[in-house]
VOKEVEX-369018 format. One line per 10 residues: number of its first residue (from 1); for each residue z, y, x of N, C-alpha, C. Coordinates in Angstrom, 2 decimals. Each point is the difference from the previous one (the first is absolute). Layout:
N
NUM) Z Y X Z Y X Z Y X | ...;
***
This chain:
306
1) 5.41 -8.18 12.29 0.36 1.11 -1.09 0.78 -0.61 -0.95 | 0.90 0.86 -0.59 0.77 -0.42 -0.96 -0.64 0.24 -1.56 | 0.30 -0.95 -0.57 -0.72 0.01 -1.33 0.69 1.37 -0.77 | -0.77 0.67 -0.70 0.54 1.06 -1.07 0.14 -0.76 -1.26 | 1.34 -0.03 -0.48 0.17 -0.55 -1.19 -0.02 0.72 -1.28 | -0.75 -0.38 -1.11 -0.16 0.59 -1.03 0.90 -0.49 -1.02 | 0.56 1.07 -0.73 1.12 -0.44 -1.06 -0.53 0.63 -1.31 | -0.10 -0.72 -1.10 -0.35 0.44 -1.28 1.19 0.45 -0.96 | -0.25 1.10 -0.55 1.03 0.48 -0.57 0.72 -0.93 -1.17 | 1.37 -0.05 0.08 0.65 -1.20 -0.59 0.10 0.22 -1.51;
11) -0.65 1.14 -0.63 0.12 0.29 -1.37 -1.11 -0.30 -0.64 | -1.04 -0.67 0.77 -1.04 -0.62 -0.84 -0.52 -1.33 0.35 | -0.54 -0.73 -0.88 -0.34 -1.28 0.17 -1.27 -0.10 1.16 | -0.31 -1.25 0.65 -1.18 -0.23 0.89 -0.85 -0.56 -0.60 | -1.34 0.37 0.05 -1.12 -0.43 -0.95 -0.95 -0.36 1.20 | -0.87 -0.83 -0.26 -1.12 -0.52 0.77 -1.18 0.74 -0.26 | -0.61 0.69 0.80 -1.18 0.83 -0.10 -1.06 -0.55 1.06 | -1.41 0.14 -0.49 -1.14 -0.05 1.03 -0.39 1.34 0.53 | 0.56 0.28 1.04 -0.38 1.46 0.87 -0.53 -0.42 1.18 | -0.82 1.13 0.42 -0.52 -0.12 1.36 -0.02 1.35 0.77;
21) 1.30 0.31 0.59 0.04 0.92 1.01 -0.81 -0.26 1.29 | -0.25 1.34 0.58 -0.65 -0.21 1.24 0.86 0.26 1.32 | -0.34 -0.82 1.05 0.97 0.20 0.97 -1.11 -0.08 1.26 | 0.80 0.36 1.30 -0.90 0.16 1.07 0.89 -0.30 1.19 | 0.63 -1.35 0.23 0.98 -0.22 1.15 -0.61 -1.00 0.87 | 0.71 -1.14 0.16 -0.26 -0.92 1.12 -0.11 -1.49 -0.49 | -1.07 -0.42 0.45 0.06 -1.64 -0.30 0.46 -0.75 1.24 | 0.72 -0.91 -0.19 0.40 -0.69 1.44 -0.13 -1.66 -0.47 | -0.16 -0.76 1.07 -0.05 -1.32 -0.17 0.95 -0.88 0.19 | 0.23 -0.91 -0.92 1.37 -0.70 0.24 -0.26 -1.33 0.23;
31) 0.30 -0.54 1.27 -0.54 -1.31 0.27 1.11 -1.14 -0.54 | -0.66 -1.18 -0.56 0.85 -1.08 -0.45 0.02 -1.20 0.91 | 0.91 0.09 1.01 -0.08 -1.09 1.22 0.24 -1.57 -0.37 | 0.39 -0.06 -1.18 0.11 -1.37 -0.65 -1.16 -0.73 -0.38 | -0.87 0.88 -0.65 -1.45 -0.51 -0.40 -1.18 0.56 0.74 | 0.53 0.88 1.10 -1.32 0.53 0.71 -0.85 0.90 -0.59 | 0.54 0.63 -1.04 -0.87 0.94 -0.86 0.78 1.43 -0.03 | -0.45 0.87 -0.47 0.21 1.28 -0.30 -0.33 0.55 -1.31 | 0.82 1.02 -0.37 -0.07 0.98 -1.15 -0.20 1.44 0.60 | -0.62 0.88 -1.11 0.03 1.50 0.25 1.02 0.69 -0.83;
41) 0.79 0.76 0.62 1.08 0.77 -0.79 -0.27 1.26 0.27 | 0.41 1.00 -1.03 -0.15 1.45 0.13 1.22 0.71 -0.30 | 0.14 1.13 0.73 1.15 0.94 -0.11 -0.54 1.38 -0.12 | 0.30 0.65 -0.94 -0.43 1.42 -0.06 1.03 0.76 0.94 | -0.52 1.40 0.23 0.84 0.81 0.70 1.45 0.20 -0.24 | 0.43 -0.01 -1.19 1.18 0.37 -0.74 0.95 -1.42 0.30 | -0.65 -1.13 0.43 0.74 -1.35 0.55 0.17 -0.65 -1.33 | -0.63 0.30 -1.25 0.01 -0.93 -0.98 -0.71 -0.92 -0.07 | 0.20 -1.35 -0.16 -1.02 -0.97 -0.14 -0.69 0.01 -1.49 | -1.32 0.36 -0.19 -0.65 0.09 -1.39 0.08 -1.40 -0.46;
51) -0.11 -0.04 -1.39 0.09 -1.34 -0.71 -1.12 0.33 -1.31 | -0.88 -0.98 0.01 -1.00 0.08 -1.21 -1.31 0.70 0.55 | -0.81 0.51 -0.84 -1.18 0.63 0.17 0.04 1.32 0.69 | -0.37 0.23 1.26 0.07 0.95 0.85 -1.34 0.58 0.72 | -0.34 1.34 -0.38 -1.09 0.38 0.93 0.59 0.70 1.10 | -0.68 -0.63 1.25 0.43 0.15 1.20 -1.07 0.51 1.18 | 0.27 0.94 0.64 -0.99 0.59 0.99 0.63 -0.44 1.31 | -0.11 -1.56 0.28 0.65 -0.44 1.33 -0.56 0.64 1.27 | -1.16 0.31 -0.04 -0.55 0.66 1.15 -0.19 1.40 0.15 | 0.52 0.65 -0.91 0.06 1.59 -0.31 -1.22 0.64 0.16;
61) -1.30 -0.82 -0.50 -1.44 0.58 -0.19 -0.06 1.01 -1.18 | 1.13 -0.08 -0.61 -0.31 0.84 -1.39 -0.53 -0.82 -1.08 | -0.27 -1.30 0.04 -0.54 -0.88 -0.84 1.02 -0.91 -0.49 | 0.44 -0.33 -1.01 0.92 -0.80 -0.64 -0.36 -1.23 -0.68 | 0.41 -1.27 0.42 -0.42 -1.19 -0.50 1.21 -0.59 -0.73 | -0.15 -0.77 -1.03 0.95 -0.63 -0.84 0.57 -1.25 0.31 | 1.37 -0.13 0.37 0.56 -1.23 0.30 1.02 -0.42 -0.96 | 0.25 -1.39 -0.03 1.30 -0.42 -0.87 0.96 -0.51 1.06 | 1.35 0.52 -0.14 0.97 -0.19 1.04 0.86 -0.83 -0.82 | 0.55 -1.21 0.39 0.96 -0.82 -0.60 0.92 -0.64 0.97;
71) 1.40 0.19 -0.42 0.82 -0.11 1.23 -0.19 0.16 1.34 | -0.47 1.55 0.25 -0.30 0.52 0.95 -1.30 -0.48 0.82 | -0.78 -0.81 -0.75 -1.28 -0.80 0.72 -1.09 0.44 -0.90 | -0.94 0.37 0.92 -1.51 0.19 -0.65 -0.52 -1.10 -0.52 | -0.44 -0.24 -1.20 -0.53 -1.16 -0.78 -1.52 0.15 0.59 | -0.58 -1.28 0.15 -1.52 0.09 0.21 -0.55 -1.54 -0.63 | -1.37 0.33 -0.34 -0.74 -1.16 -0.57 0.81 -0.64 -1.22 | 0.09 0.87 -0.93 0.75 -0.31 -1.27 -0.52 1.02 -1.06 | 0.18 -0.25 -1.32 -0.13 0.75 -1.08 1.20 0.22 -0.58 | 0.42 1.53 -0.27 1.30 0.22 -0.61 -0.39 1.08 -0.79;
81) 0.57 0.10 -1.19 -0.02 1.02 -1.12 -1.48 -0.03 -0.39 | -0.89 -1.25 0.00 -1.57 0.18 -0.35 -0.77 0.70 1.23 | 0.61 0.21 1.05 -0.69 0.78 1.40 -0.12 -0.97 1.04 | -1.08 -0.15 0.49 -0.39 -0.70 1.12 0.34 0.62 1.41 | 0.92 -0.73 0.66 0.36 0.47 1.18 -0.67 -0.67 1.29 | -0.89 0.54 0.96 -0.65 -0.82 1.00 0.87 -0.36 1.13 | -0.49 -0.57 1.12 0.64 -0.44 0.96 0.84 0.96 1.07 | -0.34 1.28 -0.24 0.65 0.98 0.62 1.01 0.69 -0.95 | 0.22 -0.57 -1.05 1.14 0.72 -0.93 -0.50 0.97 -0.81 | -1.45 0.33 0.14 -0.39 1.28 -0.83 -0.55 -0.51 -1.45;
91) 0.47 0.95 -0.92 -0.54 -0.09 -1.63 -1.58 0.04 0.19 | -0.81 -1.09 -0.62 -1.30 0.13 -0.01 -0.57 -0.18 -1.40 | -1.22 0.66 -0.57 -0.67 -0.36 -1.09 -1.39 -0.33 0.30 | -0.31 -1.05 -0.40 -1.25 -0.75 0.13 -0.49 0.09 1.60 | 1.10 -0.28 0.72 -0.02 0.07 1.59 0.05 1.24 0.55 | -0.01 0.99 -0.45 -0.12 1.59 0.32 1.62 0.38 0.19 | 0.32 0.37 0.96 1.51 0.47 0.28 0.11 1.28 -0.47 | 1.04 0.19 -0.65 0.36 1.26 -0.97 0.86 0.95 0.78 | -0.48 1.25 0.23 0.55 0.90 0.86 0.12 1.35 -0.78 | 0.92 0.91 0.74 0.18 1.22 -0.87 0.20 1.10 1.17;
101) 0.05 1.33 -0.21 0.49 1.02 0.98 0.87 0.85 -0.65 | 0.49 1.05 1.03 1.05 1.08 -0.80 -0.98 0.66 -0.97 | 0.56 0.75 -0.97 -0.71 0.94 -0.87 -0.65 1.05 0.75 | -1.16 0.49 -0.66 -0.65 1.04 0.76 0.63 1.30 0.15 | 1.17 0.20 -0.60 0.76 1.40 0.34 0.82 -0.03 1.20 | 0.01 -0.95 0.70 0.91 -0.31 1.24 -0.85 -0.58 1.03 | 0.00 0.56 1.48 -0.35 -0.60 0.90 0.74 -0.01 0.91 | 0.09 -1.26 0.85 0.95 -0.24 1.31 -0.68 -0.27 1.20 | 0.59 0.97 0.97 -0.48 -0.31 1.28 1.11 0.02 1.00 | -0.19 -0.70 1.38 1.21 -0.15 0.74 0.08 1.23 0.84;
111) 1.21 0.38 0.31 0.42 1.10 0.69 0.78 -0.28 1.32 | 0.08 0.57 0.93 0.60 -0.49 1.19 0.98 1.14 0.50 | 1.27 -0.79 0.37 0.78 0.91 0.67 0.73 -0.72 1.43 | 0.27 0.76 0.92 0.51 -0.72 1.11 1.39 -0.33 0.03 | 0.32 -1.43 0.38 1.27 -0.61 0.16 0.67 -0.10 1.32 | 1.12 -0.30 -0.01 0.38 -0.24 1.49 -1.00 -1.02 0.59 | -0.25 -1.09 -0.42 -0.76 -1.16 0.36 -1.51 0.16 -0.11 | -0.59 1.00 -0.71 -1.42 0.17 -0.28 -0.28 0.68 -1.25 | -0.70 -0.42 -0.82 -0.42 0.64 -1.14 0.64 -0.81 -1.29 | 0.15 0.68 -1.17 0.35 -0.35 -1.12 -1.01 0.52 -1.00;
121) -0.59 -0.88 -0.87 -0.92 0.40 -1.09 0.84 -0.14 -1.28 | -0.51 0.93 -0.84 0.57 0.36 -1.30 -1.04 0.60 -0.96 | 0.15 -0.25 -1.49 -0.95 0.43 -0.79 -0.09 1.53 -0.20 | -1.26 0.74 -0.04 -0.18 1.26 -0.28 -0.83 -0.03 -1.26 | 0.22 0.69 -0.93 -0.43 -0.02 -1.25 -0.96 1.14 -0.42 | -1.18 -0.11 -0.69 -1.05 1.14 -0.27 -0.56 -0.48 -1.48 | -0.72 0.77 -0.32 -0.72 -0.01 -1.66 1.07 0.24 -0.92 | 1.15 0.35 0.03 0.64 0.26 -1.12 -0.68 1.52 -0.77 | 0.54 0.14 -1.19 -0.77 1.11 -0.81 0.29 1.23 0.68 | 1.28 0.25 0.52 0.17 1.50 0.45 0.14 -0.10 1.58;
131) -0.45 1.16 0.72 0.13 -0.10 1.50 1.61 0.08 0.28 | 0.71 0.80 -0.66 1.29 0.04 0.23 0.66 -1.17 -0.36 | -0.41 -1.01 -0.74 0.69 -1.35 -0.07 -0.11 -0.78 0.96 | -1.29 0.15 0.69 -0.37 -0.70 1.20 0.64 0.42 1.26 | 0.26 1.23 0.17 0.96 0.41 1.08 1.44 -0.36 -0.24 | 0.38 -0.01 -1.00 1.40 -0.12 -0.42 0.37 -1.37 0.19 | -0.95 -0.94 -0.28 0.37 -1.40 0.03 -0.29 -0.36 1.43 | -0.69 0.53 0.88 -0.14 -0.75 1.38 0.97 1.07 0.76 | 0.55 0.89 -0.37 1.07 0.50 0.74 1.25 -0.68 -0.41 | 0.31 -0.77 -1.00 1.05 -0.47 -0.24 -0.05 -1.48 0.68;
141) -1.11 -0.55 0.06 -0.29 -1.33 0.74 0.23 0.15 1.43 | -0.49 1.22 0.44 -0.04 0.28 1.49 1.42 0.29 0.42 | 0.93 0.78 -0.94 1.38 0.19 0.49 0.64 -1.42 -0.06 | -0.12 -0.95 -0.88 0.62 -1.20 -0.04 -0.45 -0.87 1.44 | -1.17 0.17 0.37 -0.48 -0.64 1.27 0.83 0.59 1.18 | 0.19 1.46 -0.28 0.51 0.64 1.17 1.75 -0.45 0.05 | 0.50 -0.27 -0.99 1.08 -0.23 -0.02 0.32 -1.54 0.59 | -0.87 -0.73 -0.42 -0.02 -1.50 0.70 0.00 0.16 1.46 | -0.81 0.93 0.61 -0.60 0.17 1.43 1.44 0.41 0.73 | 0.56 0.89 -0.72 1.37 0.55 0.47 1.10 -0.85 0.06;
151) -0.10 -1.29 -0.46 1.06 -0.77 -0.22 -0.40 -1.10 1.41 | -0.96 0.18 0.73 -0.28 -0.75 1.12 0.79 0.50 1.14 | 0.51 -1.07 0.78 0.82 0.15 1.32 -0.41 -1.06 0.99 | 0.39 0.09 1.15 -0.37 -1.11 0.95 0.42 -1.37 -0.49 | 0.97 -0.11 -0.74 0.41 -1.30 -0.78 -0.42 -0.35 -1.35 | -0.32 1.17 -0.78 -0.44 -0.26 -1.18 -1.28 0.49 -0.29 | -1.09 -0.84 -0.24 -1.47 0.20 -0.11 -0.78 -0.41 -1.19 | -0.90 0.86 -0.40 -0.65 -0.40 -1.16 -1.38 -0.34 0.36 | -0.69 -1.09 -0.13 -1.42 -0.12 0.45 -1.34 0.36 -0.96 | 0.46 -0.26 -1.13 -1.04 0.35 -1.02 0.49 0.54 -1.29;
161) -0.88 0.61 -0.73 0.31 0.32 -1.42 -0.30 -0.96 -0.99 | 0.70 -0.37 -0.80 -0.27 -1.00 -1.11 -0.22 0.63 -1.44 | -0.92 0.02 -0.72 -0.04 0.49 -1.35 -0.81 -0.65 -0.88 | 0.53 0.39 -1.17 -1.12 -0.62 -1.11 -0.32 0.97 -1.00 | -1.32 0.03 -0.70 -0.14 0.71 -1.21 -0.20 -1.12 -1.02 | 0.79 0.25 -1.08 0.13 -0.81 -1.23 -0.71 0.49 -1.01 | -0.91 -0.67 -0.78 -0.78 0.53 -1.15 0.85 -0.76 -0.92 | -0.09 0.56 -1.28 0.76 -0.26 -1.32 -0.81 -0.25 -1.16 | -1.22 -0.25 0.15 -0.78 -0.59 -1.05 -1.31 -0.85 0.56 | -0.42 -0.91 -0.65 -1.28 -0.87 0.27 -1.15 1.00 -0.10;
171) 0.06 0.77 -0.89 -1.13 0.82 -0.34 0.21 1.44 0.87 | -1.14 0.07 1.01 0.17 0.97 0.88 -0.06 1.35 -0.52 | -0.64 0.24 -0.97 -0.27 1.07 -0.93 1.11 0.67 -0.45 | 1.01 -1.07 -0.26 1.28 0.42 -0.60 1.18 0.57 1.08 | -0.30 0.19 1.26 0.98 0.02 0.81 0.25 1.48 -0.05 | 1.00 0.50 -0.39 0.41 1.55 -0.12 1.14 0.15 1.13 | 0.53 -1.25 0.62 0.85 0.31 1.30 0.02 -1.34 0.47 | 0.29 0.13 1.24 0.08 -0.95 1.09 1.42 0.02 0.68 | 0.43 -1.03 0.56 1.33 0.14 0.72 -0.15 -0.39 1.52 | 0.72 0.61 0.79 -0.10 -0.23 1.22 1.62 -0.32 0.71;
181) -0.07 -1.12 0.52 1.22 -0.61 0.69 -0.07 0.06 1.72 | 0.86 0.49 0.52 0.23 -0.20 1.53 1.14 -0.96 0.40 | -0.24 -0.75 0.94 1.02 -0.79 0.54 -0.30 -0.15 1.53 | 0.80 0.71 0.80 0.01 0.18 1.35 1.07 -0.63 0.73 | -0.53 -1.03 0.74 1.46 -0.83 0.95 -0.17 0.58 1.12 | 1.32 0.59 0.77 0.34 0.41 1.21 0.60 -1.28 0.56 | -0.55 -0.33 1.16 0.60 -1.00 0.80 1.13 0.48 1.09 | 1.08 -0.75 -0.10 1.06 0.45 0.56 0.18 -1.19 1.16 | -0.03 0.58 1.51 -0.02 -0.83 0.99 1.44 -0.72 0.37 | 1.09 0.84 -0.50 1.21 -0.60 0.53 0.95 -0.45 -1.26;
191) -0.37 0.49 -1.27 0.80 -0.12 -0.99 -0.31 -1.45 -0.57 | 0.84 -0.53 -0.91 0.10 -1.36 -0.69 -1.17 0.29 -0.99 | -0.34 1.08 -0.46 -0.98 -0.01 -1.28 -1.02 1.35 0.37 | -0.93 -0.07 -0.98 -1.08 1.11 0.09 0.37 0.99 -1.10 | -0.79 1.00 -0.08 0.41 1.00 -0.91 -1.29 0.46 -1.01 | 0.01 -0.05 -1.06 -1.06 0.17 -0.90 0.04 1.61 -0.63 | -1.17 0.51 -0.12 -0.31 1.34 -0.80 -0.73 -0.14 -1.07 | 0.28 0.47 -1.05 -0.93 -0.28 -1.14 -0.16 1.40 -0.64 | -0.96 0.13 -0.93 -0.35 1.10 -0.97 -0.84 -0.44 -1.00 | 0.30 0.62 -1.02 -0.75 -0.31 -1.31 -0.59 1.35 -0.62;
201) -1.35 0.05 -0.19 -0.61 1.01 -0.69 -1.07 -0.31 -0.90 | -0.31 1.01 -1.05 -0.82 -0.35 -1.23 -1.00 1.14 0.10 | -1.59 -0.36 0.03 -0.89 1.16 0.31 -0.81 0.09 -1.42 | -0.18 1.00 -0.32 -1.09 0.41 -1.15 -1.02 1.06 0.43 | -1.08 -0.15 -0.48 -1.21 0.85 0.43 0.21 1.41 -0.03 | 0.77 0.55 -1.27 0.43 1.33 -0.23 0.93 0.59 0.46 | 1.09 -0.81 0.56 1.24 0.43 0.62 0.25 -0.39 1.65 | -0.83 -1.13 0.40 0.42 -0.53 1.19 1.19 -0.91 -0.25 | 1.00 0.20 1.18 1.05 -0.72 -0.08 1.03 0.48 -1.28 | 0.24 -0.91 -0.86 0.90 0.27 -1.34 1.29 0.33 0.32;
211) 0.62 1.22 -0.42 1.43 0.38 -0.28 0.70 -0.57 -1.20 | 1.17 -0.25 0.18 0.48 -0.49 -1.11 0.02 1.12 -1.11 | 0.16 1.05 0.27 0.03 1.12 -0.91 -1.46 0.24 -0.83 | -1.14 -0.76 0.68 -1.27 0.16 -0.76 -0.12 -1.11 -1.07 | 1.07 -0.75 -0.21 -0.13 -0.89 -1.06 1.21 -0.02 -0.81 | 0.95 0.92 0.32 1.21 -0.08 -0.88 0.91 1.25 0.63 | 1.22 0.19 -0.87 1.05 0.98 0.68 1.16 -0.85 0.35 | 1.18 0.92 -0.05 1.37 -0.54 0.19 0.17 -1.31 -0.70 | -0.20 -0.13 -1.38 0.36 -1.05 -0.72 -0.70 -1.10 0.44 | -1.37 0.04 0.50 -0.58 -1.42 0.57 0.71 -0.43 1.23;
221) 0.69 1.01 0.94 0.65 -0.42 1.13 1.25 -0.62 -0.37 | 0.46 0.33 -0.96 1.53 -0.35 -0.57 -0.36 -1.52 -0.62 | -1.25 -0.07 -0.77 -0.13 -1.30 -0.41 -0.16 -1.18 0.90 | -0.88 0.51 1.23 -0.29 -1.02 0.92 1.41 -0.25 0.62 | 0.71 0.95 0.49 1.26 -0.40 0.56 0.88 -0.91 -0.73 | 0.20 0.02 -1.36 0.79 -0.63 -0.76 -0.59 -1.36 -0.20 | -1.44 -0.17 -0.19 -0.73 -1.41 0.09 0.49 -0.62 1.43 | -0.02 0.48 1.04 0.15 -0.46 1.10 1.40 -0.29 0.32 | 0.89 0.71 -0.43 1.62 -0.34 -0.10 0.05 -1.27 -0.79 | -0.61 -0.05 -1.07 0.32 -1.21 -0.85 -0.47 -1.28 0.48;
231) -1.23 0.17 0.56 -0.39 -1.25 0.54 0.67 -0.33 1.25 | 0.52 0.81 1.02 0.97 -0.38 1.15 1.31 -0.51 -0.61 | 0.41 0.61 -0.90 1.39 -0.66 -0.51 -0.20 -1.27 -0.70 | -0.97 -0.32 -0.72 -0.36 -1.36 -0.53 -0.06 -0.79 1.16 | -0.92 0.31 1.04 0.07 -1.02 1.15 1.26 -0.33 0.64 | 0.67 1.08 0.25 1.31 -0.22 0.70 0.99 -0.38 -0.83 | 0.01 0.11 -1.22 0.94 -0.78 -0.88 -0.08 -1.45 -0.19 | -1.35 -0.41 0.17 -0.45 -1.29 -0.26 0.15 -0.81 1.19 | 0.07 0.61 1.26 0.19 -0.64 1.11 -1.29 -0.65 0.47 | -1.10 0.13 -0.67 -1.36 -0.42 0.39 -0.77 0.92 1.05;
241) 0.46 1.05 0.00 -0.80 0.91 1.17 0.87 0.23 1.02 | -0.77 0.79 0.92 0.79 0.19 1.40 0.43 1.57 -0.01 | 0.26 0.65 -1.14 0.41 1.53 0.20 1.47 0.08 0.47 | 0.19 0.81 0.85 1.26 0.17 0.48 0.36 1.44 -0.39 | -0.71 0.84 -0.14 0.18 1.63 -0.39 0.84 -0.14 -1.40 | 0.66 1.26 -0.26 0.58 0.28 -1.49 -1.16 0.68 -0.57 | -0.23 -0.71 -1.03 -1.22 0.47 -0.51 0.03 1.56 -0.58 | 1.27 0.44 -0.38 0.39 1.38 -0.26 -0.25 0.95 0.94 | -0.26 -0.51 1.35 0.19 0.97 1.19 -1.58 0.08 0.43 | -0.95 -0.79 -0.68 -1.24 0.23 0.75 -0.76 1.26 0.00;
251) -0.69 0.07 0.96 -0.93 1.32 0.07 -1.28 -0.33 0.11 | -0.92 0.42 -1.09 -1.48 0.02 0.07 -0.59 1.12 0.69 | -0.92 -0.20 0.81 -0.78 0.90 0.51 -1.42 0.23 -0.98 | -0.22 1.20 -0.44 -1.14 -0.09 -0.70 -1.46 0.77 0.78 | 0.27 0.10 1.13 -0.86 0.57 1.03 -1.14 -0.96 0.28 | 0.38 -1.22 0.24 -1.12 -0.85 0.56 0.45 -1.59 -0.61 | 1.30 -0.06 -0.42 0.24 -1.35 -0.24 -0.02 -0.53 -1.23 | -1.26 0.27 -0.68 -0.30 -0.54 -1.37 -1.47 0.12 -0.21 | -0.51 -1.06 -0.83 -1.39 0.02 -0.49 -0.23 -0.65 -1.22 | -1.30 0.22 -0.50 -0.22 -0.59 -1.31 -1.03 -1.31 0.26;
261) 0.45 -1.07 -0.75 -0.71 -1.13 -0.09 -0.12 -0.46 -1.33 | -0.81 -0.99 -0.21 -0.20 -0.61 -1.49 1.30 -0.17 -0.53 | 0.86 -0.58 0.56 1.23 -0.37 -0.68 1.35 1.00 0.04 | -0.41 1.05 0.48 1.19 1.04 -0.03 -0.03 1.09 0.96 | 0.95 0.71 0.20 0.28 0.89 0.94 0.95 -0.70 1.11 | -0.52 -0.16 1.25 0.66 -0.77 1.11 0.71 0.91 0.83 | 1.24 -0.39 0.19 1.09 0.89 0.91 0.21 -0.93 1.24 | -0.04 0.68 1.22 0.00 -0.77 1.28 1.47 0.54 0.34 | 0.78 -0.97 0.61 1.20 0.30 0.82 -0.23 -0.80 1.39 | -0.06 0.79 1.00 0.13 -0.61 1.27 0.89 -0.77 0.39;
271) -0.27 -0.93 0.87 0.90 -0.87 0.46 1.58 0.45 0.59 | 0.89 -0.81 -0.37 1.41 0.46 0.33 0.45 1.24 -1.12 | -0.75 0.57 -0.68 0.63 0.73 -1.03 0.82 -0.34 -0.93 | -0.61 -1.24 -0.86 0.79 -0.23 -1.22 0.34 -1.58 0.16 | -0.70 -0.65 1.27 0.33 -1.54 0.29 0.22 -0.25 1.29 | 0.41 -0.97 0.45 -0.02 -0.27 1.55 -1.40 0.08 0.73 | 0.16 0.30 1.21 -1.26 0.33 0.67 -1.08 -1.24 -0.12 | 0.61 -1.16 0.07 -0.81 -1.28 -0.06 -0.73 -0.01 -1.33 | 0.52 0.60 -0.79 -0.68 -0.10 -1.54 -1.56 0.77 0.11 | -0.11 1.04 0.98 -1.18 0.72 -0.16 0.02 1.04 -0.66;
281) -1.09 0.74 -0.28 -0.16 1.03 -1.01 0.02 -0.51 -1.47 | 0.42 0.64 -0.80 0.11 -0.44 -1.47 -0.85 0.87 -0.89 | -0.82 -0.38 -0.92 -0.91 0.58 -0.76 0.66 -0.34 -1.68 | 0.25 0.95 -0.61 0.54 -0.24 -1.22 -0.82 0.63 -1.18 | -0.59 -0.91 -1.02 -0.91 0.56 -0.83 0.59 0.58 -1.24 | -0.17 1.09 -0.48 0.38 0.56 -1.14 -1.37 0.11 -1.27 | 0.12 -0.99 -0.84 -0.79 -0.23 -0.94 -0.61 1.43 -0.84 | -1.24 0.14 -0.38 -0.25 1.40 -0.53 0.55 -0.04 -1.27 | 0.28 -1.18 -0.83 0.80 0.06 -1.28 1.40 0.87 0.04 | 0.67 -0.26 1.18 1.16 0.87 0.30 -0.08 1.47 0.06;
291) -1.22 0.49 0.51 0.01 1.39 0.32 -1.25 0.84 -0.75 | -0.50 -0.76 -0.72 -0.92 0.43 -0.86 0.00 1.39 -0.79 | 1.28 0.19 -0.51 0.31 0.95 -0.65 0.27 1.18 0.77 | 0.16 0.00 1.10 0.23 1.04 1.19 -1.01 0.16 0.67 | -1.42 -0.47 0.02 -1.19 0.46 0.59 -0.56 1.10 -0.69 | -0.80 0.90 0.75 -0.70 1.07 -0.78 -1.39 -0.43 -0.14 | -0.80 0.72 -0.65 -1.28 -0.24 -0.55 -0.83 -0.61 1.10 | 0.14 0.52 1.26 -0.93 -0.36 1.05 0.79 -1.34 0.55 | 1.05 -0.21 0.12 0.54 -1.41 0.28 -0.44 -1.08 -0.93 | 0.23 0.33 -1.41 -0.56 -0.96 -0.81 -1.31 -0.31 -0.02;
301) -0.99 1.02 0.28 -1.27 -0.24 0.25 -0.28 -1.01 1.28 | 0.56 0.18 0.94 -0.15 -0.89 1.16 0.33 -1.55 -0.30 | 1.14 -0.08 -0.74 0.44 -1.34 -0.31 -0.63 -0.54 -1.05 | -0.39 0.72 -1.02 -0.97 -0.63 -1.02 -1.07 -0.40 0.36 | -0.61 0.44 1.11 -1.40 -0.19 0.66 -0.20 -1.17 0.50 | 1.18 -0.56 0.51 0.02 -1.54 0.64 1.00 -0.80 -0.98;
***
């Protein structure tokens, strides 16, 4: 998988915060041949290597444990930020492993669809406040999976659906929205590279999958586009980035390529749209300070809650 690159808006400074987002990706064992040892590393479904304290549901049993990731490596048998970490890399208090689950307003179960090579499993949502929200949310997710399956050919095949539910506050009772990311890798038997398909969604208990119009109007879209263009231009002018597109010609899809996280509104650009294919998909962060004046009351309520 290619790494999805996150770019922070060039118009704000970078600060260090103690945050604990939740992920549900994949652990992998990295062998050190020189010392005959190994370390555990983790990659979530949007191919970002998490850093710092992270709640991770590695086995997807719906229960998250807290790990500290440093330089892509899970830390173990150490004390960090006053917190004890056991030999399995989990935060413990007096020997008790700390755990959390999704908020009680949402339940997830696996759904199955037939693929060329068998079955694909993807999340189905329930327990939202309104029945129509459940239907709308699952219809959108199902359509995304159908679009992935349609890309299957004899040469291009997808074997599984990778996804993450990301929580945005350490206090479960404060979760007024969760974020959902998809990253599906299609393996190409004859080409020199594979092909990734991504999607970003934000889910709330009273609206299901959030639309940009739920949190603001045309001014919000304009402010997001302006922020993204400034960021891309700054990166391109500084020659520090890998941006190849003209920032003034970018096109942002507000159907599925954005989501809310603690640090801002994330905008997704698929691979080969604004940078070379080798760069992978690119995630650009629009800090809330840059768009807070164009958020409506509902949007401000979501942001202020987290």
